[in-house]
ZALUMKOL-862980 format. One record per residue (C-alpha): residue number from 1; residue in one letter; x, y, z. Coordinates in steps of 0.2 Angstrom, whole numbers, m for minus. Layout:
% ZALUMKOL-862980
<k: NUM&r: A&X: X&Y: Y&Z: Z>
...
This chain:
% ZALUMKOL-862980
<k: 1&r: M&X: m153&Y: m66&Z: 22>
<k: 2&r: R&X: m141&Y: m81&Z: 20>
<k: 3&r: T&X: m129&Y: m84&Z: 34>
<k: 4&r: P&X: m110&Y: m86&Z: 28>
<k: 5&r: A&X: m111&Y: m104&Z: 34>
<k: 6&r: L&X: m127&Y: m107&Z: 24>
<k: 7&r: A&X: m119&Y: m98&Z: 9>
<k: 8&r: F&X: m104&Y: m110&Z: 9>
<k: 9&r: A&X: m115&Y: m125&Z: 11>
<k: 10&r: L&X: m124&Y: m120&Z: m5>
<k: 11&r: L&X: m109&Y: m116&Z: m14>
<k: 12&r: F&X: m100&Y: m133&Z: m9>
<k: 13&r: A&X: m115&Y: m141&Z: m19>
<k: 14&r: S&X: m110&Y: m131&Z: m35>
<k: 15&r: L&X: m94&Y: m141&Z: m36>
<k: 16&r: A&X: m94&Y: m155&Z: m48>
<k: 17&r: Q&X: m79&Y: m167&Z: m48>
<k: 18&r: G&X: m69&Y: m153&Z: m41>
<k: 19&r: Q&X: m72&Y: m141&Z: m55>
<k: 20&r: I&X: m79&Y: m124&Z: m50>
<k: 21&r: T&X: m85&Y: m110&Z: m62>
<k: 22&r: D&X: m80&Y: m92&Z: m61>
<k: 23&r: E&X: m97&Y: m88&Z: m55>
<k: 24&r: A&X: m97&Y: m100&Z: m41>
<k: 25&r: L&X: m79&Y: m95&Z: m36>
<k: 26&r: E&X: m85&Y: m77&Z: m35>
<k: 27&r: E&X: m100&Y: m81&Z: m24>
<k: 28&r: R&X: m89&Y: m91&Z: m13>
<k: 29&r: L&X: m76&Y: m77&Z: m11>
<k: 30&r: S&X: m91&Y: m65&Z: m8>
<k: 31&r: A&X: m97&Y: m76&Z: 6>
<k: 32&r: Y&X: m79&Y: m78&Z: 13>
<k: 33&r: T&X: m78&Y: m59&Z: 14>
<k: 34&r: E&X: m95&Y: m58&Z: 23>
<k: 35&r: E&X: m89&Y: m71&Z: 36>
<k: 36&r: L&X: m73&Y: m61&Z: 39>
<k: 37&r: A&X: m83&Y: m46&Z: 42>
<k: 38&r: A&X: m94&Y: m56&Z: 55>
<k: 39&r: I&X: m78&Y: m63&Z: 63>
<k: 40&r: R&X: m70&Y: m46&Z: 66>
<k: 41&r: L&X: m86&Y: m40&Z: 75>
<k: 42&r: E&X: m88&Y: m56&Z: 86>
<k: 43&r: T&X: m71&Y: m61&Z: 91>
<k: 44&r: E&X: m64&Y: m54&Z: 107>
<k: 45&r: S&X: m46&Y: m58&Z: 106>
<k: 46&r: N&X: m32&Y: m59&Z: 94>
<k: 47&r: A&X: m30&Y: m78&Z: 96>
<k: 48&r: A&X: m48&Y: m81&Z: 93>
<k: 49&r: Y&X: m48&Y: m70&Z: 78>
<k: 50&r: R&X: m33&Y: m79&Z: 71>
<k: 51&r: D&X: m41&Y: m96&Z: 74>
<k: 52&r: A&X: m58&Y: m90&Z: 67>
<k: 53&r: F&X: m49&Y: m82&Z: 52>
<k: 54&r: F&X: m40&Y: m99&Z: 47>
<k: 55&r: A&X: m55&Y: m108&Z: 49>
<k: 56&r: A&X: m64&Y: m97&Z: 37>
<k: 57&r: Q&X: m50&Y: m99&Z: 24>
<k: 58&r: V&X: m51&Y: m117&Z: 25>
<k: 59&r: R&X: m70&Y: m117&Z: 22>
<k: 60&r: A&X: m68&Y: m105&Z: 8>
<k: 61&r: L&X: m56&Y: m118&Z: m1>
<k: 62&r: R&X: m65&Y: m134&Z: 4>
<k: 63&r: G&X: m68&Y: m145&Z: m11>
<k: 64&r: I&X: m58&Y: m135&Z: m23>
<k: 65&r: E&X: m45&Y: m145&Z: m34>
<k: 66&r: F&X: m31&Y: m134&Z: m39>
<k: 67&r: G&X: m27&Y: m145&Z: m53>
<k: 68&r: T&X: m43&Y: m140&Z: m62>
<k: 69&r: L&X: m42&Y: m121&Z: m59>
<k: 70&r: T&X: m39&Y: m108&Z: m72>
<k: 71&r: A&X: m26&Y: m94&Z: m71>
<k: 72&r: R&X: m39&Y: m81&Z: m67>
<k: 73&r: Q&X: m47&Y: m92&Z: m54>
<k: 74&r: I&X: m29&Y: m94&Z: m45>
<k: 75&r: F&X: m26&Y: m75&Z: m47>
<k: 76&r: R&X: m43&Y: m71&Z: m38>
<k: 77&r: L&X: m38&Y: m84&Z: m24>
<k: 78&r: Q&X: m21&Y: m76&Z: m21>
<k: 79&r: E&X: m29&Y: m59&Z: m23>
<k: 80&r: S&X: m41&Y: m64&Z: m9>
<k: 81&r: Q&X: m26&Y: m69&Z: 2>
<k: 82&r: L&X: m32&Y: m87&Z: 3>
<k: 83&r: L&X: m17&Y: m97&Z: m1>
<k: 84&r: G&X: m3&Y: m94&Z: 11>
<k: 85&r: L&X: m10&Y: m98&Z: 28>
<k: 86&r: T&X: m20&Y: m113&Z: 21>
<k: 87&r: G&X: m4&Y: m121&Z: 14>
<k: 88&r: N&X: m11&Y: m121&Z: m3>
<k: 89&r: A&X: 2&Y: m110&Z: m11>
<k: 90&r: P&X: 13&Y: m124&Z: m17>
<k: 91&r: A&X: m2&Y: m132&Z: m26>
<k: 92&r: A&X: m7&Y: m116&Z: m34>
<k: 93&r: M&X: 11&Y: m112&Z: m40>
<k: 94&r: H&X: 12&Y: m130&Z: m47>
<k: 95&r: R&X: m4&Y: m127&Z: m57>
<k: 96&r: C&X: 2&Y: m110&Z: m63>
<k: 97&r: A&X: 18&Y: m118&Z: m69>
<k: 98&r: E&X: 7&Y: m129&Z: m80>
<k: 99&r: L&X: m4&Y: m115&Z: m87>
<k: 100&r: L&X: 11&Y: m103&Z: m91>
<k: 101&r: R&X: 16&Y: m115&Z: m105>
<k: 102&r: A&X: 2&Y: m108&Z: m116>
<k: 103&r: E&X: 8&Y: m93&Z: m126>
<k: 104&r: D&X: m7&Y: m83&Z: m124>
<k: 105&r: E&X: m14&Y: m70&Z: m111>
<k: 106&r: Q&X: m20&Y: m84&Z: m99>
<k: 107&r: G&X: m2&Y: m91&Z: m99>
<k: 108&r: A&X: 5&Y: m74&Z: m95>
<k: 109&r: L&X: m8&Y: m72&Z: m81>
<k: 110&r: A&X: m2&Y: m89&Z: m74>
<k: 111&r: A&X: 16&Y: m84&Z: m75>
<k: 112&r: M&X: 13&Y: m67&Z: m66>
<k: 113&r: T&X: 1&Y: m76&Z: m53>
<k: 114&r: R&X: 15&Y: m88&Z: m48>
<k: 115&r: V&X: 27&Y: m73&Z: m45>
<k: 116&r: R&X: 12&Y: m65&Z: m34>
<k: 117&r: I&X: 11&Y: m81&Z: m24>
<k: 118&r: M&X: 30&Y: m81&Z: m21>
<k: 119&r: I&X: 29&Y: m62&Z: m16>
<k: 120&r: F&X: 14&Y: m62&Z: m6>
<k: 121&r: S&X: 12&Y: m80&Z: 2>
<k: 122&r: G&X: 27&Y: m81&Z: 14>
<k: 123&r: G&X: 34&Y: m99&Z: 17>
<k: 124&r: A&X: 30&Y: m106&Z: 0>
<k: 125&r: W&X: 48&Y: m105&Z: m6>
<k: 126&r: L&X: 66&Y: m101&Z: 0>
<k: 127&r: P&X: 72&Y: m83&Z: m5>
<k: 128&r: D&X: 89&Y: m89&Z: m11>
<k: 129&r: D&X: 84&Y: m106&Z: m19>
<k: 130&r: G&X: 83&Y: m99&Z: m37>
<k: 131&r: R&X: 64&Y: m101&Z: m39>
<k: 132&r: L&X: 60&Y: m82&Z: m39>
<k: 133&r: P&X: 72&Y: m77&Z: m53>
<k: 134&r: T&X: 66&Y: m91&Z: m64>
<k: 135&r: A&X: 48&Y: m87&Z: m61>
<k: 136&r: L&X: 52&Y: m69&Z: m64>
<k: 137&r: R&X: 59&Y: m72&Z: m81>
<k: 138&r: D&X: 46&Y: m85&Z: m86>
<k: 139&r: W&X: 33&Y: m70&Z: m83>
<k: 140&r: L&X: 43&Y: m56&Z: m89>
<k: 141&r: E&X: 49&Y: m64&Z: m105>
<k: 142&r: H&X: 32&Y: m72&Z: m109>
<k: 143&r: P&X: 26&Y: m67&Z: m126>
<k: 144&r: E&X: 10&Y: m60&Z: m119>
<k: 145&r: A&X: 18&Y: m52&Z: m103>
<k: 146&r: A&X: 13&Y: m35&Z: m108>
<k: 147&r: S&X: m6&Y: m40&Z: m105>
<k: 148&r: T&X: m3&Y: m42&Z: m87>
<k: 149&r: A&X: 5&Y: m25&Z: m84>
<k: 150&r: G&X: m11&Y: m17&Z: m79>
<k: 151&r: E&X: m13&Y: m29&Z: m64>
<k: 152&r: S&X: 5&Y: m29&Z: m59>
<k: 153&r: A&X: 6&Y: m13&Z: m49>
<k: 154&r: G&X: 3&Y: m21&Z: m32>
<k: 155&r: L&X: 15&Y: m35&Z: m36>
<k: 156&r: F&X: 29&Y: m23&Z: m39>
<k: 157&r: G&X: 24&Y: m13&Z: m24>
<k: 158&r: G&X: 25&Y: m29&Z: m14>
<k: 159&r: M&X: 42&Y: m34&Z: m22>
<k: 160&r: H&X: 50&Y: m17&Z: m18>
<k: 161&r: S&X: 45&Y: m19&Z: 0>
<k: 162&r: L&X: 53&Y: m36&Z: 2>
<k: 163&r: M&X: 68&Y: m30&Z: m7>
<k: 164&r: T&X: 71&Y: m16&Z: 7>
<k: 165&r: T&X: 70&Y: m29&Z: 20>
<k: 166&r: S&X: 79&Y: m44&Z: 12>
<k: 167&r: P&X: 96&Y: m43&Z: 4>
<k: 168&r: A&X: 93&Y: m60&Z: m3>
<k: 169&r: I&X: 78&Y: m56&Z: m12>
<k: 170&r: A&X: 85&Y: m39&Z: m18>
<k: 171&r: S&X: 100&Y: m49&Z: m25>
<k: 172&r: E&X: 88&Y: m61&Z: m34>
<k: 173&r: V&X: 77&Y: m47&Z: m41>
<k: 174&r: A&X: 93&Y: m37&Z: m46>
<k: 175&r: G&X: 97&Y: m52&Z: m58>
<k: 176&r: C&X: 82&Y: m49&Z: m68>
<k: 177&r: R&X: 84&Y: m30&Z: m69>
<k: 178&r: D&X: 85&Y: m30&Z: m88>
<k: 179&r: Q&X: 69&Y: m40&Z: m90>
<k: 180&r: I&X: 60&Y: m28&Z: m78>
<k: 181&r: A&X: 66&Y: m13&Z: m88>
<k: 182&r: A&X: 60&Y: m21&Z: m104>
<k: 183&r: F&X: 43&Y: m25&Z: m96>
<k: 184&r: A&X: 42&Y: m7&Z: m91>
<k: 185&r: Q&X: 45&Y: m1&Z: m109>
<k: 186&r: R&X: 32&Y: m14&Z: m115>
<k: 187&r: A&X: 19&Y: m8&Z: m103>
<k: 188&r: M&X: 22&Y: 10&Z: m108>
<k: 189&r: E&X: 20&Y: 5&Z: m127>
<k: 190&r: T&X: 3&Y: m3&Z: m123>
<k: 191&r: G&X: m4&Y: 14&Z: m121>
<k: 192&r: E&X: m16&Y: 7&Z: m109>
<k: 193&r: P&X: m19&Y: 19&Z: m94>
<k: 194&r: S&X: m19&Y: 4&Z: m82>
<k: 195&r: A&X: m3&Y: m2&Z: m89>
<k: 196&r: V&X: 6&Y: 15&Z: m88>
<k: 197&r: A&X: m1&Y: 18&Z: m71>
<k: 198&r: A&X: 9&Y: 2&Z: m65>
<k: 199&r: I&X: 25&Y: 8&Z: m70>
<k: 200&r: P&X: 30&Y: 19&Z: m55>
<k: 201&r: P&X: 32&Y: 4&Z: m43>
<k: 202&r: M&X: 42&Y: m4&Z: m57>
<k: 203&r: L&X: 54&Y: 11&Z: m57>
<k: 204&r: N&X: 56&Y: 9&Z: m38>
<k: 205&r: V&X: 60&Y: m9&Z: m40>
<k: 206&r: L&X: 73&Y: m4&Z: m54>
<k: 207&r: A&X: 81&Y: 8&Z: m42>
<k: 208&r: S&X: 83&Y: m4&Z: m28>
<k: 209&r: A&X: 90&Y: m17&Z: m41>
<k: 210&r: G&X: 104&Y: m6&Z: m45>
<k: 211&r: M&X: 99&Y: 2&Z: m61>
<k: 212&r: P&X: 112&Y: 15&Z: m66>
<k: 213&r: E&X: 105&Y: 32&Z: m61>
<k: 214&r: E&X: 107&Y: 40&Z: m78>
<k: 215&r: E&X: 96&Y: 25&Z: m86>
<k: 216&r: H&X: 84&Y: 27&Z: m72>
<k: 217&r: E&X: 82&Y: 46&Z: m74>
<k: 218&r: A&X: 80&Y: 43&Z: m93>
<k: 219&r: L&X: 67&Y: 30&Z: m91>
<k: 220&r: A&X: 58&Y: 40&Z: m78>
<k: 221&r: T&X: 58&Y: 56&Z: m89>
<k: 222&r: R&X: 50&Y: 46&Z: m103>
<k: 223&r: V&X: 37&Y: 39&Z: m91>
<k: 224&r: E&X: 33&Y: 57&Z: m85>
<k: 225&r: A&X: 31&Y: 62&Z: m103>
<k: 226&r: E&X: 19&Y: 48&Z: m106>
<k: 227&r: F&X: 9&Y: 52&Z: m91>
<k: 228&r: A&X: 7&Y: 71&Z: m96>
<k: 229&r: E&X: 2&Y: 66&Z: m113>
<k: 230&r: M&X: m11&Y: 53&Z: m107>
<k: 231&r: L&X: m18&Y: 65&Z: m93>
<k: 232&r: A&X: m20&Y: 79&Z: m107>
<k: 233&r: G&X: m31&Y: 67&Z: m117>
<k: 234&r: D&X: m49&Y: 60&Z: m115>
<k: 235&r: L&X: m50&Y: 47&Z: m101>
<k: 236&r: Q&X: m64&Y: 39&Z: m91>
<k: 237&r: A&X: m65&Y: 45&Z: m73>
<k: 238&r: E&X: m58&Y: 29&Z: m66>
<k: 239&r: E&X: m43&Y: 29&Z: m78>
<k: 240&r: R&X: m39&Y: 47&Z: m74>
<k: 241&r: S&X: m40&Y: 44&Z: m55>
<k: 242&r: A&X: m28&Y: 29&Z: m57>
<k: 243&r: L&X: m15&Y: 39&Z: m68>
<k: 244&r: E&X: m16&Y: 53&Z: m56>
<k: 245&r: D&X: m12&Y: 42&Z: m41>
<k: 246&r: A&X: 2&Y: 34&Z: m51>
<k: 247&r: F&X: 9&Y: 50&Z: m55>
<k: 248&r: Y&X: 9&Y: 55&Z: m37>
<k: 249&r: V&X: 19&Y: 40&Z: m33>
<k: 250&r: L&X: 31&Y: 43&Z: m48>
<k: 251&r: T&X: 35&Y: 61&Z: m41>
<k: 252&r: L&X: 34&Y: 57&Z: m23>
<k: 253&r: N&X: 53&Y: 56&Z: m19>
<k: 254&r: E&X: 55&Y: 72&Z: m29>
<k: 255&r: R&X: 43&Y: 82&Z: m18>
<k: 256&r: R&X: 49&Y: 73&Z: m2>
<k: 257&r: A&X: 67&Y: 79&Z: m6>
<k: 258&r: A&X: 60&Y: 97&Z: m9>
<k: 259&r: L&X: 54&Y: 97&Z: 10>
<k: 260&r: V&X: 71&Y: 95&Z: 16>
<k: 261&r: G&X: 79&Y: 111&Z: 23>
<k: 262&r: N&X: 62&Y: 120&Z: 22>
<k: 263&r: P&X: 48&Y: 124&Z: 34>
<k: 264&r: M&X: 36&Y: 110&Z: 37>
<k: 265&r: P&X: 19&Y: 111&Z: 28>
<k: 266&r: A&X: 7&Y: 123&Z: 38>
<k: 267&r: M&X: m6&Y: 113&Z: 49>
<k: 268&r: N&X: m19&Y: 121&Z: 60>
<k: 269&r: I&X: m21&Y: 113&Z: 77>
<k: 270&r: L&X: m39&Y: 110&Z: 82>
<k: 271&r: W&X: m35&Y: 102&Z: 99>
<k: 272&r: S&X: m19&Y: 98&Z: 109>
<k: 273&r: S&X: m16&Y: 87&Z: 125>
<k: 274&r: D&X: m4&Y: 101&Z: 130>
<k: 275&r: D&X: m14&Y: 117&Z: 134>
<k: 276&r: S&X: 2&Y: 128&Z: 130>
<k: 277&r: V&X: 2&Y: 122&Z: 112>
<k: 278&r: D&X: m9&Y: 131&Z: 100>
<k: 279&r: A&X: 2&Y: 129&Z: 84>
<k: 280&r: F&X: 17&Y: 119&Z: 79>
<k: 281&r: E&X: 26&Y: 136&Z: 80>
<k: 282&r: D&X: 25&Y: 134&Z: 99>
<k: 283&r: Y&X: 38&Y: 120&Z: 97>
<k: 284&r: R&X: 51&Y: 132&Z: 90>
<k: 285&r: G&X: 68&Y: 129&Z: 98>
<k: 286&r: R&X: 66&Y: 111&Z: 100>
<k: 287&r: V&X: 69&Y: 95&Z: 90>
<k: 288&r: L&X: 51&Y: 90&Z: 84>
<k: 289&r: V&X: 48&Y: 72&Z: 81>
<k: 290&r: L&X: 30&Y: 69&Z: 73>
<k: 291&r: D&X: 22&Y: 51&Z: 75>
<k: 292&r: F&X: 7&Y: 50&Z: 63>
<k: 293&r: W&X: m6&Y: 38&Z: 70>
<k: 294&r: A&X: m25&Y: 34&Z: 72>
<k: 295&r: T&X: m34&Y: 24&Z: 85>
<k: 296&r: W&X: m40&Y: 11&Z: 71>
<k: 297&r: C&X: m21&Y: 8&Z: 66>
<k: 298&r: P&X: m15&Y: m8&Z: 74>
<k: 299&r: T&X: 3&Y: m5&Z: 69>
<k: 300&r: C&X: 3&Y: 12&Z: 76>
<k: 301&r: I&X: m3&Y: 5&Z: 93>
<k: 302&r: E&X: 10&Y: m9&Z: 93>
<k: 303&r: S&X: 23&Y: 5&Z: 91>
<k: 304&r: F&X: 18&Y: 14&Z: 108>
<k: 305&r: P&X: 31&Y: 6&Z: 119>
<k: 306&r: Q&X: 45&Y: 11&Z: 107>
<k: 307&r: V&X: 38&Y: 29&Z: 107>
<k: 308&r: R&X: 37&Y: 29&Z: 125>
<k: 309&r: D&X: 55&Y: 23&Z: 127>
<k: 310&r: L&X: 60&Y: 37&Z: 115>
<k: 311&r: R&X: 51&Y: 49&Z: 125>
<k: 312&r: A&X: 60&Y: 43&Z: 141>
<k: 313&r: K&X: 77&Y: 43&Z: 133>
<k: 314&r: Y&X: 75&Y: 61&Z: 128>
<k: 315&r: A&X: 66&Y: 68&Z: 143>
<k: 316&r: E&X: 80&Y: 79&Z: 148>
<k: 317&r: Y&X: 83&Y: 86&Z: 130>
<k: 318&r: R&X: 75&Y: 100&Z: 120>
<k: 319&r: V&X: 65&Y: 86&Z: 111>
<k: 320&r: A&X: 47&Y: 86&Z: 108>
<k: 321&r: I&X: 38&Y: 70&Z: 103>
<k: 322&r: V&X: 20&Y: 73&Z: 96>
<k: 323&r: G&X: 7&Y: 61&Z: 90>
<k: 324&r: V&X: m2&Y: 68&Z: 76>
<k: 325&r: T&X: m20&Y: 61&Z: 72>
<k: 326&r: S&X: m33&Y: 70&Z: 62>
<k: 327&r: P&X: m52&Y: 69&Z: 66>
<k: 328&r: Q&X: m58&Y: 52&Z: 59>
<k: 329&r: S&X: m76&Y: 53&Z: 63>
<k: 330&r: Q&X: m74&Y: 37&Z: 74>
<k: 331&r: H&X: m64&Y: 32&Z: 90>
<k: 332&r: F&X: m58&Y: 15&Z: 94>
<k: 333&r: P&X: m57&Y: 12&Z: 112>
<k: 334&r: D&X: m48&Y: m4&Z: 108>
<k: 335&r: L&X: m46&Y: m14&Z: 92>
<k: 336&r: T&X: m58&Y: m27&Z: 97>
<k: 337&r: S&X: m73&Y: m16&Z: 101>
<k: 338&r: E&X: m85&Y: m7&Z: 90>
<k: 339&r: P&X: m79&Y: 11&Z: 87>
<k: 340&r: I&X: m88&Y: 25&Z: 95>
<k: 341&r: D&X: m97&Y: 36&Z: 82>
<k: 342&r: C&X: m90&Y: 54&Z: 81>
<k: 343&r: S&X: m98&Y: 58&Z: 64>
<k: 344&r: E&X: m98&Y: 77&Z: 62>
<k: 345&r: D&X: m93&Y: 79&Z: 81>
<k: 346&r: P&X: m75&Y: 81&Z: 82>
<k: 347&r: E&X: m77&Y: 89&Z: 99>
<k: 348&r: K&X: m83&Y: 72&Z: 105>
<k: 349&r: E&X: m67&Y: 64&Z: 97>
<k: 350&r: F&X: m56&Y: 76&Z: 106>
<k: 351&r: A&X: m65&Y: 73&Z: 123>
<k: 352&r: L&X: m61&Y: 54&Z: 122>
<k: 353&r: M&X: m43&Y: 57&Z: 119>
<k: 354&r: P&X: m37&Y: 61&Z: 137>
<k: 355&r: G&X: m44&Y: 45&Z: 144>
<k: 356&r: Y&X: m37&Y: 35&Z: 129>
<k: 357&r: M&X: m20&Y: 42&Z: 132>
<k: 358&r: V&X: m21&Y: 36&Z: 150>
<k: 359&r: D&X: m27&Y: 19&Z: 145>
<k: 360&r: R&X: m13&Y: 16&Z: 132>
<k: 361&r: G&X: 1&Y: 24&Z: 142>
<k: 362&r: I&X: 4&Y: 38&Z: 130>
<k: 363&r: T&X: 17&Y: 50&Z: 139>
<k: 364&r: W&X: 19&Y: 61&Z: 124>
<k: 365&r: G&X: 9&Y: 75&Z: 117>
<k: 366&r: V&X: m6&Y: 72&Z: 105>
<k: 367&r: V&X: m13&Y: 85&Z: 93>
<k: 368&r: F&X: m27&Y: 85&Z: 80>
<k: 369&r: P&X: m24&Y: 96&Z: 65>
<k: 370&r: S&X: m38&Y: 102&Z: 54>
<k: 371&r: E&X: m29&Y: 96&Z: 39>
<k: 372&r: S&X: m28&Y: 78&Z: 34>
<k: 373&r: F&X: m10&Y: 73&Z: 35>
<k: 374&r: L&X: m13&Y: 58&Z: 23>
<k: 375&r: D&X: m14&Y: 69&Z: 8>
<k: 376&r: R&X: m3&Y: 73&Z: m7>
<k: 377&r: E&X: 3&Y: 90&Z: 0>
<k: 378&r: N&X: 11&Y: 82&Z: 15>
<k: 379&r: V&X: 18&Y: 67&Z: 5>
<k: 380&r: I&X: 13&Y: 55&Z: 19>
<k: 381&r: E&X: 8&Y: 39&Z: 10>
<k: 382&r: D&X: 1&Y: 29&Z: 24>
<k: 383&r: L&X: 2&Y: 25&Z: 43>
<k: 384&r: P&X: 15&Y: 13&Z: 50>
């Protein structure tokens, strides 16, 4: 088996005058992925991981001349998150600006990729310098923009996330609201499942961009009808899965709203750090704050000090803070060690939790329900 270092050495030899073939690039990205997996297992500190991660990115891009890359190649580099930290985002954006002049699908892909770099590669642009609206219009008004709709869901999802945290970005995107609405319509008209599946995050962006409520509801209704028609037809398994996932996102807010004022979804508690708690009904009469988490989730663990402070603040009140984690088949003592295998042995996972709580300073209760809370019934999309 080739080591990642040997794989990279062989791939460097495949470069001729800075030009790289699609096949060679994919091999290089595969070698980079293998190297990252090895780094995760071998590094013992966050600082060491960051250094090794950056070095791996530099190696993956060594010898590549951005002025020779195709739109698809730049898209793949951005998709592999190889542009931001290495400082190559501006060069990639410049190449995309050259390629988007072509009025074909590759030109449209270059235009979309330039926007992706702006959204996902922080530091490559200033949020209020006018480049984002220009890039958005170049993409959304491109003659072949609709051909990129099927690959745009993640982009609109990232755009919406940024809009919720940056008023400057929200304002810039709002200036392109009409173009985004027209793009959503064009995506729907393609009749392609992947394009239609990308529309729900576009609707989220349009809502945050200030689209009038009546217009938004009318567009959402048309999209729901399109989903229903497509899901009733013959689809490949992958297409059906993508549409069902997108339909879930489309109707998520509606289902969340239905939970307000109603009893929480039933959950059967398998294990509780508090021996007096056998069911969530045992918390009746108290304000119940649920923190969904898992031992493998870095951002969950980073939030522990804030949860601890919250617990202390309301210690004298009838407030119960409970960490909810379902059996994961593995337990991470910390994020730099290999997980402990608990496959088909939830009791082992339960037994490890009291010691973990002491080590992590968890002063609030922890429960394991039998139900997975990251499901469509409980409308929880992801952990923090």
